[in-house]
C-alpha positions as a Markdown table, in Angstrom:
| # | Residue | x | y | z |
|---|---|---|---|---|
| 1 | Met | -60.1 | 114.0 | -85.9 |
| 2 | Arg | -56.6 | 112.5 | -86.4 |
| 3 | Ala | -54.7 | 111.3 | -83.3 |
| 4 | Ile | -51.9 | 109.1 | -82.5 |
| 5 | Ser | -52.9 | 106.0 | -80.5 |
| 6 | Gln | -51.7 | 102.5 | -79.6 |
| 7 | Leu | -53.4 | 99.1 | -79.1 |
| 8 | Val | -50.6 | 97.6 | -77.0 |
| 9 | Phe | -47.6 | 98.5 | -74.9 |
| 10 | Gly | -44.3 | 98.4 | -76.7 |
| 11 | Pro | -41.7 | 100.2 | -78.8 |
| 12 | Pro | -42.3 | 103.3 | -80.9 |
| 13 | Glu | -43.7 | 101.2 | -83.7 |
| 14 | Val | -46.9 | 100.6 | -81.7 |
| 15 | Leu | -47.9 | 104.3 | -82.3 |
| 16 | His | -50.2 | 104.8 | -85.3 |
| 17 | Val | -52.6 | 107.3 | -86.7 |
| 18 | Val | -56.3 | 106.8 | -85.9 |
| 19 | Glu | -59.6 | 108.7 | -86.4 |
| 20 | Leu | -61.4 | 109.7 | -83.2 |
| 21 | Asp | -64.3 | 111.9 | -82.3 |
| 22 | Arg | -63.6 | 115.4 | -81.2 |
| 23 | Pro | -63.6 | 115.6 | -77.4 |
| 24 | Ala | -66.7 | 117.0 | -75.7 |
| 25 | Val | -66.5 | 120.4 | -74.2 |
| 26 | Gly | -68.0 | 120.5 | -70.7 |
| 27 | Pro | -68.6 | 123.4 | -68.3 |
| 28 | Ser | -65.4 | 125.3 | -67.6 |
| 29 | Asp | -63.7 | 123.6 | -70.5 |
| 30 | Val | -62.2 | 124.9 | -73.7 |
| 31 | Leu | -61.8 | 123.0 | -77.0 |
| 32 | Val | -58.4 | 123.8 | -78.5 |
| 33 | Arg | -57.4 | 123.1 | -82.1 |
| 34 | Val | -53.9 | 121.8 | -81.6 |
| 35 | His | -51.2 | 123.4 | -83.8 |
| 36 | Ala | -48.2 | 121.7 | -82.1 |
| 37 | Ala | -47.6 | 119.1 | -79.4 |
| 38 | Gly | -44.5 | 118.8 | -77.3 |
| 39 | Val | -42.8 | 115.4 | -76.8 |
| 40 | Asn | -41.5 | 114.5 | -73.3 |
| 41 | Pro | -39.9 | 111.4 | -71.7 |
| 42 | Thr | -43.1 | 110.7 | -69.8 |
| 43 | Asp | -44.8 | 110.1 | -73.2 |
| 44 | Trp | -42.6 | 107.1 | -74.0 |
| 45 | Leu | -42.8 | 105.9 | -70.4 |
| 46 | His | -46.6 | 105.7 | -70.7 |
| 47 | Arg | -46.3 | 104.2 | -74.2 |
| 48 | Arg | -44.2 | 101.4 | -72.8 |
| 49 | Thr | -46.0 | 100.8 | -69.5 |
| 50 | Gly | -49.3 | 102.6 | -69.3 |
| 51 | Leu | -48.2 | 103.8 | -65.9 |
| 52 | Tyr | -51.1 | 106.2 | -64.9 |
| 53 | Leu | -53.1 | 105.7 | -68.1 |
| 54 | Gly | -54.0 | 102.1 | -67.7 |
| 55 | Thr | -54.5 | 99.7 | -70.6 |
| 56 | Pro | -54.5 | 100.9 | -74.3 |
| 57 | Pro | -55.9 | 102.3 | -76.4 |
| 58 | Phe | -55.0 | 105.8 | -75.3 |
| 59 | Val | -53.5 | 109.0 | -76.7 |
| 60 | Val | -50.4 | 110.3 | -74.9 |
| 61 | Gly | -49.1 | 113.8 | -74.8 |
| 62 | Trp | -49.6 | 116.7 | -72.3 |
| 63 | Asp | -48.0 | 119.7 | -74.0 |
| 64 | Val | -50.1 | 121.7 | -76.5 |
| 65 | Ser | -50.3 | 125.0 | -78.3 |
| 66 | Gly | -53.1 | 126.0 | -80.5 |
| 67 | Val | -56.2 | 128.1 | -81.0 |
| 68 | Val | -59.4 | 128.0 | -79.0 |
| 69 | Glu | -62.2 | 126.6 | -81.1 |
| 70 | Ala | -65.0 | 126.7 | -78.5 |
| 71 | Val | -65.6 | 127.3 | -74.8 |
| 72 | Gly | -67.9 | 125.6 | -72.4 |
| 73 | Lys | -70.5 | 127.1 | -70.1 |
| 74 | Gly | -69.1 | 129.6 | -67.6 |
| 75 | Val | -65.7 | 130.2 | -69.3 |
| 76 | Thr | -64.7 | 133.9 | -69.3 |
| 77 | Leu | -60.9 | 133.5 | -69.5 |
| 78 | His | -60.7 | 132.6 | -73.2 |
| 79 | Lys | -62.7 | 133.2 | -76.3 |
| 80 | Pro | -62.8 | 131.4 | -79.7 |
| 81 | Gly | -59.8 | 132.5 | -81.8 |
| 82 | Asp | -57.5 | 133.0 | -78.8 |
| 83 | Glu | -54.0 | 131.6 | -79.3 |
| 84 | Val | -53.2 | 129.6 | -76.1 |
| 85 | Phe | -50.6 | 127.1 | -74.8 |
| 86 | Gly | -50.6 | 124.9 | -71.7 |
| 87 | Met | -50.4 | 121.5 | -70.1 |
| 88 | Leu | -53.3 | 119.0 | -69.9 |
| 89 | Asp | -54.0 | 117.5 | -66.5 |
| 90 | Tyr | -51.1 | 115.3 | -65.5 |
| 91 | Pro | -51.0 | 112.4 | -65.4 |
| 92 | Arg | -54.5 | 111.2 | -66.3 |
| 93 | Gly | -55.5 | 114.0 | -68.7 |
| 94 | Ala | -53.3 | 112.9 | -71.6 |
| 95 | Gly | -54.4 | 113.4 | -75.2 |
| 96 | Gly | -52.1 | 116.0 | -76.8 |
| 97 | Tyr | -51.1 | 114.0 | -79.9 |
| 98 | Ala | -54.4 | 114.9 | -81.6 |
| 99 | Glu | -56.0 | 117.6 | -83.7 |
| 100 | Tyr | -58.2 | 118.7 | -80.8 |
| 101 | Val | -58.0 | 118.6 | -77.0 |
| 102 | Ala | -60.5 | 119.6 | -74.4 |
| 103 | Ala | -59.4 | 120.7 | -70.9 |
| 104 | Gly | -60.2 | 123.1 | -68.2 |
| 105 | Ala | -59.9 | 126.7 | -69.3 |
| 106 | Arg | -57.3 | 127.4 | -66.6 |
| 107 | Asn | -55.0 | 124.8 | -68.0 |
| 108 | Phe | -54.1 | 127.4 | -70.7 |
| 109 | Val | -52.8 | 130.9 | -70.9 |
| 110 | Arg | -52.3 | 133.2 | -73.9 |
| 111 | Lys | -49.4 | 132.3 | -76.1 |
| 112 | Pro | -46.7 | 134.9 | -76.0 |
| 113 | Ala | -46.8 | 136.9 | -79.2 |
| 114 | Gly | -43.1 | 136.6 | -79.7 |
| 115 | Ile | -43.0 | 132.8 | -80.2 |
| 116 | Asp | -44.7 | 130.4 | -82.6 |
| 117 | His | -46.8 | 127.4 | -81.7 |
| 118 | Ile | -43.9 | 125.1 | -82.1 |
| 119 | His | -41.8 | 126.8 | -79.4 |
| 120 | Ala | -44.9 | 127.3 | -77.2 |
| 121 | Ala | -45.8 | 123.6 | -77.3 |
| 122 | Ala | -42.3 | 122.7 | -76.2 |
| 123 | Leu | -42.6 | 124.7 | -72.9 |
| 124 | Pro | -45.4 | 123.7 | -70.6 |
| 125 | Val | -44.3 | 120.3 | -69.0 |
| 126 | Val | -40.6 | 121.2 | -68.7 |
| 127 | Ala | -41.2 | 124.8 | -67.7 |
| 128 | Leu | -43.9 | 124.0 | -65.1 |
| 129 | Thr | -41.6 | 121.3 | -63.7 |
| 130 | Ala | -38.7 | 123.7 | -63.3 |
| 131 | Trp | -41.0 | 126.4 | -61.9 |
| 132 | Gln | -42.7 | 124.1 | -59.4 |
| 133 | Ala | -39.3 | 122.7 | -58.3 |
| 134 | Leu | -37.4 | 126.0 | -57.9 |
| 135 | Val | -40.2 | 128.4 | -56.9 |
| 136 | Asp | -42.9 | 126.4 | -55.2 |
| 137 | Thr | -40.8 | 123.6 | -53.6 |
| 138 | Ala | -37.3 | 125.2 | -53.0 |
| 139 | Asp | -38.5 | 128.8 | -52.6 |
| 140 | Leu | -35.3 | 129.8 | -54.4 |
| 141 | Gln | -33.8 | 133.1 | -53.4 |
| 142 | Pro | -31.4 | 135.5 | -55.1 |
| 143 | Gly | -27.8 | 134.5 | -54.6 |
| 144 | Gln | -28.5 | 130.9 | -53.7 |
| 145 | Arg | -26.5 | 128.2 | -55.4 |
| 146 | Val | -28.4 | 125.8 | -57.6 |
| 147 | Leu | -27.1 | 122.6 | -59.2 |
| 148 | Val | -29.1 | 121.5 | -62.3 |
| 149 | His | -28.4 | 118.0 | -63.6 |
| 150 | Ala | -28.9 | 117.2 | -67.3 |
| 151 | Ala | -28.7 | 121.0 | -67.9 |
| 152 | Ala | -29.0 | 120.6 | -71.7 |
| 153 | Gly | -32.1 | 118.4 | -71.5 |
| 154 | Gly | -35.7 | 119.4 | -71.7 |
| 155 | Val | -36.3 | 120.3 | -68.0 |
| 156 | Gly | -32.7 | 121.2 | -67.4 |
| 157 | His | -32.1 | 123.9 | -70.0 |
| 158 | Val | -35.3 | 125.6 | -68.9 |
| 159 | Ala | -34.4 | 125.3 | -65.2 |
| 160 | Val | -31.1 | 127.0 | -65.8 |
| 161 | Gln | -32.9 | 130.0 | -67.2 |
| 162 | Val | -35.6 | 130.1 | -64.6 |
| 163 | Ala | -33.0 | 130.0 | -61.8 |
| 164 | Lys | -31.0 | 132.8 | -63.5 |
| 165 | Ala | -34.1 | 134.9 | -63.8 |
| 166 | Leu | -34.6 | 134.4 | -60.1 |
| 167 | Gly | -31.1 | 135.7 | -59.3 |
| 168 | Ala | -29.5 | 132.4 | -58.4 |
| 169 | Tyr | -25.9 | 131.2 | -59.0 |
| 170 | Val | -26.4 | 128.3 | -61.4 |
| 171 | Ile | -24.2 | 125.3 | -61.9 |
| 172 | Gly | -25.1 | 122.7 | -64.6 |
| 173 | Thr | -23.9 | 119.3 | -65.5 |
| 174 | Ala | -23.7 | 118.2 | -69.1 |
| 175 | Ser | -21.6 | 116.2 | -71.5 |
| 176 | Gly | -18.6 | 117.9 | -73.1 |
| 177 | Pro | -20.2 | 118.8 | -76.5 |
| 178 | Lys | -23.2 | 120.5 | -74.7 |
| 179 | Cys | -21.2 | 122.5 | -72.1 |
| 180 | Asp | -21.0 | 125.6 | -74.3 |
| 181 | Phe | -24.8 | 125.4 | -74.9 |
| 182 | Val | -25.4 | 125.4 | -71.2 |
| 183 | Arg | -23.1 | 128.3 | -70.6 |
| 184 | Gly | -25.0 | 130.2 | -73.3 |
| 185 | Leu | -28.2 | 129.8 | -71.3 |
| 186 | Gly | -26.5 | 131.7 | -68.5 |
| 187 | Ala | -25.0 | 129.0 | -66.3 |
| 188 | Asp | -22.3 | 130.4 | -64.1 |
| 189 | Glu | -20.4 | 127.1 | -64.0 |
| 190 | Val | -20.7 | 123.9 | -66.1 |
| 191 | Ile | -19.3 | 120.6 | -65.1 |
| 192 | Asp | -18.6 | 118.0 | -67.9 |
| 193 | Tyr | -19.7 | 114.9 | -66.1 |
| 194 | Thr | -17.6 | 112.7 | -68.5 |
| 195 | Arg | -14.4 | 114.4 | -67.2 |
| 196 | Ala | -15.1 | 115.4 | -63.6 |
| 197 | Asp | -17.1 | 114.1 | -60.6 |
| 198 | Phe | -19.6 | 116.9 | -59.6 |
| 199 | Ala | -19.9 | 115.2 | -56.1 |
| 200 | Glu | -16.2 | 115.9 | -55.5 |
| 201 | Ala | -16.1 | 119.3 | -57.1 |
| 202 | Leu | -19.0 | 121.0 | -55.4 |
| 203 | Arg | -20.0 | 121.9 | -51.8 |
| 204 | Asp | -22.4 | 124.4 | -50.2 |
| 205 | Val | -25.1 | 124.0 | -52.8 |
| 206 | Asp | -28.6 | 125.3 | -51.7 |
| 207 | Val | -30.8 | 123.5 | -54.3 |
| 208 | Val | -30.2 | 120.4 | -56.5 |
| 209 | Leu | -32.6 | 119.6 | -59.3 |
| 210 | Asp | -32.1 | 116.0 | -60.3 |
| 211 | Ala | -33.5 | 115.0 | -63.7 |
| 212 | Val | -31.2 | 112.0 | -64.1 |
| 213 | Gly | -31.9 | 109.6 | -61.3 |
| 214 | Gly | -29.8 | 106.5 | -60.5 |
| 215 | Asp | -26.9 | 107.4 | -58.3 |
| 216 | Tyr | -27.1 | 111.1 | -59.1 |
| 217 | Gly | -29.4 | 111.6 | -56.1 |
| 218 | Pro | -27.2 | 109.9 | -53.4 |
| 219 | Arg | -24.1 | 111.6 | -54.9 |
| 220 | Ser | -25.8 | 115.0 | -54.9 |
| 221 | Leu | -26.6 | 114.9 | -51.2 |
| 222 | Arg | -22.9 | 115.4 | -50.6 |
| 223 | Thr | -22.9 | 118.7 | -52.4 |
| 224 | Leu | -25.7 | 120.3 | -50.4 |
| 225 | Arg | -25.2 | 122.6 | -47.4 |
| 226 | Pro | -27.1 | 121.7 | -44.2 |
| 227 | Gly | -30.7 | 122.7 | -44.7 |
| 228 | Gly | -30.4 | 122.5 | -48.5 |
| 229 | Val | -32.9 | 120.6 | -50.7 |
| 230 | Leu | -32.7 | 117.9 | -53.3 |
| 231 | Ile | -35.6 | 117.8 | -55.7 |
| 232 | Ala | -35.9 | 114.7 | -57.7 |
| 233 | Ile | -38.1 | 114.5 | -60.8 |
| 234 | Val | -36.9 | 111.0 | -61.8 |
| 235 | Phe | -37.9 | 108.4 | -59.2 |
| 236 | Ser | -35.2 | 105.9 | -59.8 |
| 237 | His | -32.9 | 106.2 | -56.7 |
| 238 | Thr | -31.7 | 102.8 | -55.7 |
| 239 | Glu | -31.0 | 103.3 | -51.9 |
| 240 | Asn | -32.9 | 104.7 | -48.9 |
| 241 | Met | -32.7 | 108.3 | -49.9 |
| 242 | Glu | -34.8 | 109.5 | -47.1 |
| 243 | Ser | -32.5 | 108.2 | -44.4 |
| 244 | Ala | -29.4 | 109.4 | -46.3 |
| 245 | Ala | -30.9 | 112.9 | -46.6 |
| 246 | Lys | -31.6 | 113.0 | -42.8 |
| 247 | Glu | -28.0 | 112.0 | -42.1 |
| 248 | His | -26.8 | 114.9 | -44.3 |
| 249 | Gly | -29.2 | 117.3 | -42.7 |
| 250 | Val | -31.0 | 118.2 | -46.0 |
| 251 | Arg | -34.5 | 118.0 | -47.3 |
| 252 | Leu | -35.5 | 115.5 | -50.0 |
| 253 | Glu | -38.5 | 116.1 | -52.3 |
| 254 | Tyr | -40.0 | 114.0 | -55.1 |
| 255 | Leu | -41.9 | 116.2 | -57.6 |
| 256 | Thr | -44.6 | 115.3 | -60.1 |
| 257 | Val | -45.6 | 118.2 | -62.3 |
| 258 | Glu | -49.2 | 119.6 | -62.0 |
| 259 | Ala | -51.3 | 121.7 | -64.3 |
| 260 | Asp | -50.9 | 125.3 | -62.9 |
| 261 | His | -52.5 | 128.4 | -64.4 |
| 262 | Ala | -50.4 | 130.8 | -62.2 |
| 263 | Gly | -47.2 | 128.9 | -63.1 |
| 264 | Met | -48.1 | 129.1 | -66.8 |
| 265 | Ala | -48.7 | 132.8 | -66.5 |
| 266 | Ala | -45.3 | 133.3 | -64.9 |
| 267 | Ile | -43.7 | 131.2 | -67.6 |
| 268 | Ala | -45.3 | 133.3 | -70.3 |
| 269 | Gly | -44.1 | 136.4 | -68.5 |
| 270 | Leu | -40.5 | 135.1 | -68.6 |
| 271 | Val | -40.8 | 134.5 | -72.3 |
| 272 | Asp | -42.3 | 137.9 | -72.9 |
| 273 | Asp | -39.5 | 139.5 | -70.9 |
| 274 | Gly | -36.7 | 137.7 | -72.8 |
| 275 | His | -35.6 | 135.6 | -69.8 |
| 276 | Leu | -36.7 | 132.3 | -71.2 |
| 277 | Arg | -36.3 | 130.5 | -74.5 |
| 278 | Val | -36.8 | 126.9 | -75.4 |
| 279 | Glu | -34.3 | 125.0 | -77.6 |
| 280 | Ile | -35.9 | 122.9 | -80.3 |
| 281 | Asp | -34.0 | 119.8 | -81.2 |
| 282 | Gly | -36.3 | 118.6 | -83.9 |
| 283 | Val | -39.8 | 119.2 | -85.5 |
| 284 | Leu | -41.8 | 116.3 | -87.0 |
| 285 | Pro | -45.3 | 116.0 | -88.3 |
| 286 | Leu | -47.9 | 114.2 | -86.1 |
| 287 | Glu | -47.8 | 111.1 | -88.2 |
| 288 | His | -44.1 | 110.7 | -87.4 |
| 289 | Ala | -44.7 | 110.5 | -83.6 |
| 290 | Ala | -42.9 | 107.1 | -83.5 |
| 291 | Glu | -39.8 | 108.6 | -85.0 |
| 292 | Ala | -39.9 | 111.4 | -82.4 |
| 293 | His | -40.0 | 108.8 | -79.7 |
| 294 | Arg | -37.1 | 106.9 | -81.2 |
| 295 | Arg | -35.0 | 110.0 | -81.2 |
| 296 | Gly | -36.1 | 111.0 | -77.7 |
| 297 | Glu | -35.3 | 107.7 | -76.2 |
| 298 | Thr | -31.6 | 108.0 | -77.3 |
| 299 | Arg | -31.3 | 110.6 | -74.6 |
| 300 | Arg | -29.0 | 112.6 | -76.9 |
| 301 | Thr | -31.3 | 115.4 | -77.7 |
| 302 | Thr | -30.7 | 119.0 | -76.7 |
| 303 | Gly | -33.8 | 120.7 | -75.6 |
| 304 | Lys | -37.2 | 119.5 | -77.0 |
| 305 | Leu | -38.8 | 117.6 | -79.8 |
| 306 | Val | -42.1 | 118.8 | -81.1 |
| 307 | Leu | -44.9 | 117.4 | -83.3 |
| 308 | Thr | -46.7 | 119.7 | -85.8 |
| 309 | Val | -50.4 | 119.1 | -86.0 |
| 310 | Ala | -52.2 | 121.9 | -87.8 |
| 311 | Glu | -50.8 | 124.8 | -89.9 |
């Protein structure tokens, strides 16, 4: 099968097409013929550093949508021919940039009939991150005030919609040209971070989702009400955030996304009900994975980039 791999760490140019054996299908696994693979910041982080994957060669990618080719012993959830989408085990179950993937049957749910494989492949990592942050970690309730940073980005634009579907009052930060896009997602307020300081403009926020890092975490603490929660999905804060959170009387959580069948089912339900759509910034063929990484690393994309694998 075709896949995208690398022999060394480095820039996007280290990515190249290789031929690999199809993955084996063990008990409780499904083999999925990949039609599309989502591209996420963690992909280029692993390309540059290896992080959890160790030393090359390896195949990055965790977002996939495709068709079940075969099922392992004991699988009753899916059958060959089913259209499914889901997230491979993060972080060590990478391999999405390939024609076939094998993973546990419960990594996948049925693809919503109303979207194609490209849109389905764009969802799992970002939608599960948003769901696990807002629902599982924050226990978000109707009427609560949520601040979503980088609200036009991959996680951010999905988080805005998830929060609205849960009945929250949603505030997003974005650059000027993207503010109307964020409003169109349902945000109640949008702050252009190039013109205003959100930390001065906001108070009594219940939940902050920080997908930016740097000084956004420390500054966000000032916006939270006592008892509020800051959930960071980018681990780049440069000061003792734990002590600062205690001083402000708020909770600090660092979140790493996990494969989650119940969460994927809930996400599929939001799509089916018209409460969630994913914005596609660009679609490229698998062999152009390096170009997708180059575009993604500019941090100027709106929504998601996707690789097409099979027709």
